[in-house]
C-alpha positions in Angstrom: -10.2 3.8 -14.1 -11.4 0.1 -14.5 -7.7 -0.9 -14.0 -7.7 0.5 -11.0 -10.9 -0.9 -9.5 -9.8 -4.2 -10.8 -6.5 -4.1 -8.7 -7.9 -2.6 -5.9 -10.2 -5.2 -5.4 -7.8 -8.0 -5.5 -5.4 -6.2 -2.6 -8.1 -4.6 -0.4 -10.9 -6.9 1.7 -14.3 -7.3 0.5 -16.5 -4.3 0.8 -18.7 -5.1 4.4 -21.6 -2.7 5.9 -19.6 -2.4 9.2 -16.5 -1.2 7.7 -14.8 1.6 5.4 -11.9 2.1 3.0 -10.1 5.3 3.6 -8.4 7.3 1.0 -5.9 9.9 2.1 -5.5 13.2 -0.1 -2.6 15.2 0.4 -1.8 18.5 -0.9 2.4 19.9 -0.7 2.8 23.0 -0.6 5.9 25.1 0.5 4.6 25.9 3.9 3.1 22.7 4.9 1.9 19.3 3.9 -2.6 19.4 3.9 -4.1 15.9 4.1 -7.6 15.4 4.1 -8.9 11.9 5.1 -12.2 10.3 3.2 -14.0 7.2 4.1 -15.8 4.9 1.1 -17.9 1.9 1.0 -16.6 0.7 -2.2 -12.9 0.1 -4.2 -15.0 1.9 -6.8 -15.9 5.0 -5.2 -12.3 4.9 -3.6 -10.9 4.9 -7.0 -13.1 7.6 -8.3 -12.4 10.3 -5.5 -8.9 9.4 -5.9 -9.1 10.2 -9.4 -10.9 13.2 -8.7 -8.2 14.5 -6.5 -5.4 13.6 -8.1 -6.9 16.0 -11.1 -7.2 18.4 -8.7 -3.3 18.3 -7.9 -3.3 16.5 -4.7 -1.6 13.2 -4.0 -4.0 10.1 -3.6 -3.2 7.3 -1.2 -4.9 4.0 0.2 -5.1 2.6 3.3 -4.7 -1.2 2.1 -7.0 -2.4 5.2 -10.6 -2.0 5.5 -11.3 -0.4 9.2 -14.2 0.5 11.3 -16.6 3.3 10.5 -15.3 5.4 13.5 -12.8 7.5 10.5 -9.7 6.4 12.4 -6.8 5.1 10.2 -5.2 3.8 13.0 -4.2 -0.3 13.8 -6.7 -0.2 16.4 -9.2 0.2 14.2 -8.6 -2.2 11.2 -10.7 -5.0 10.7 -8.9 -6.9 8.0 -6.8 -7.0 5.2 -6.1 -8.8 2.4 -2.7 -8.3 0.7 0.9 -7.9 2.2 2.9 -4.9 0.7 6.4 -3.3 0.6 7.5 0.2 -0.3 10.8 0.1 -2.6 12.6 3.1 -3.1 16.0 4.4 -5.5 17.2 7.2 -5.9 17.3 8.7 -2.5 19.7 9.5 0.0 20.3 6.0 2.5 19.1 4.2 0.1 21.7 1.5 -2.2 19.5 1.1 -5.4 20.1 4.4 -7.9 17.8 3.4 -10.6 14.0 1.7 -10.1 15.4 -1.0 -12.5 18.4 -1.6 -9.9 15.1 -1.8 -7.0 13.3 -4.6 -9.4 16.7 -6.8 -9.8 16.8 -6.8 -6.2 13.2 -7.8 -5.8 13.5 -10.3 -8.5 16.3 -11.9 -6.6 14.1 -11.5 -3.3 11.3 -13.3 -4.6 13.5 -15.8 -6.7 15.3 -16.7 -3.4 12.1 -16.9 -1.3 10.5 -19.4 -3.9 7.2 -16.7 -3.4 4.9 -15.5 -6.1 5.3 -12.8 -8.4 4.2 -9.7 -6.7 2.0 -7.1 -8.6 3.6 -3.7 -8.9 3.1 0.2 -9.0 4.9 2.7 -10.3 5.2 5.4 -7.7 7.7 7.9 -8.8 11.1 6.8 -7.6 9.2 4.0 -5.8 7.9 0.6 -6.5 5.1 -0.1 -4.3 4.7 -4.3 -4.3 2.2 -6.2 -3.3 1.0 -9.8 -2.6 -2.7 -10.3 -2.6 -3.7 -12.8 -0.5 -6.8 -15.6 -1.1 -8.2 -14.5 1.7 -8.8 -11.8 4.5 -6.6 -12.0 7.5 -7.5 -10.3 11.3 -5.3 -7.6 12.2 -3.5 -10.1 14.2 -2.9 -12.7 11.8 -2.0 -10.3 8.9 0.8 -8.9 11.4 2.5 -12.6 11.8 2.8 -12.4 8.3 3.7 -9.1 7.9 6.6 -9.2 10.5 7.7 -12.3 8.5 8.0 -10.4 5.3 10.0 -7.5 6.8 12.5 -10.0 8.6 13.0 -11.5 5.3 13.2 -8.5 3.5 16.6 -7.6 6.6 17.6 -11.0 6.3 18.2 -11.0 2.7 19.2 -7.5 2.2 16.0 -6.1 0.4 16.3 -2.6 1.8 12.4 -1.9 1.8 10.7 0.9 3.7 10.2 -1.3 7.0 7.4 1.3 8.6 5.2 0.2 5.9 5.9 -3.5 5.7 4.5 -4.2 9.0 1.5 -1.3 9.4 -1.7 -2.6 9.0 -2.6 1.3 8.8 0.1 2.3 6.4 -1.4 4.4 3.1 0.2 3.8 -0.3 -0.2 5.7 -3.6 -3.8 4.6 -5.7 -2.6 3.3 -8.9 -3.2 5.4 -12.1 -3.0 8.3 -10.1 
């Protein structure tokens, strides 16, 4: 769990009294998908709960921004973000990458072409979640400018990603290690 907390501290904004981190716990069954959302004041508390719900057989996803205390994981309630991210799929219909290695090769070419830093990678089944931690927190408006630039770059250079995740400050991605 220590590695997960260290990762969260790199990609999430700093804890603050007026804000919360959000964990979404999803239980999948044959009838419907049920989601439960919890609020946390620190990355440590989020990670602890994520490992608990994962141990209970649920999928644990974290919101990547910090939100006001209303409990709503919507862009309008986001206060700050401190990373950019991509959701890079493989082995799914409509995705050109048959394997994770192929998707990582495409990502490597993308990073090299743009001359940007190597990202942090999280394995998520057939997906790879890609993160670029930022040196400072950004307001939602400033974050959106960078995120839409990243989204445009993926399209221009042919890196096929989930476009909704890239430019949605209220996105959730799997908690590493769960």
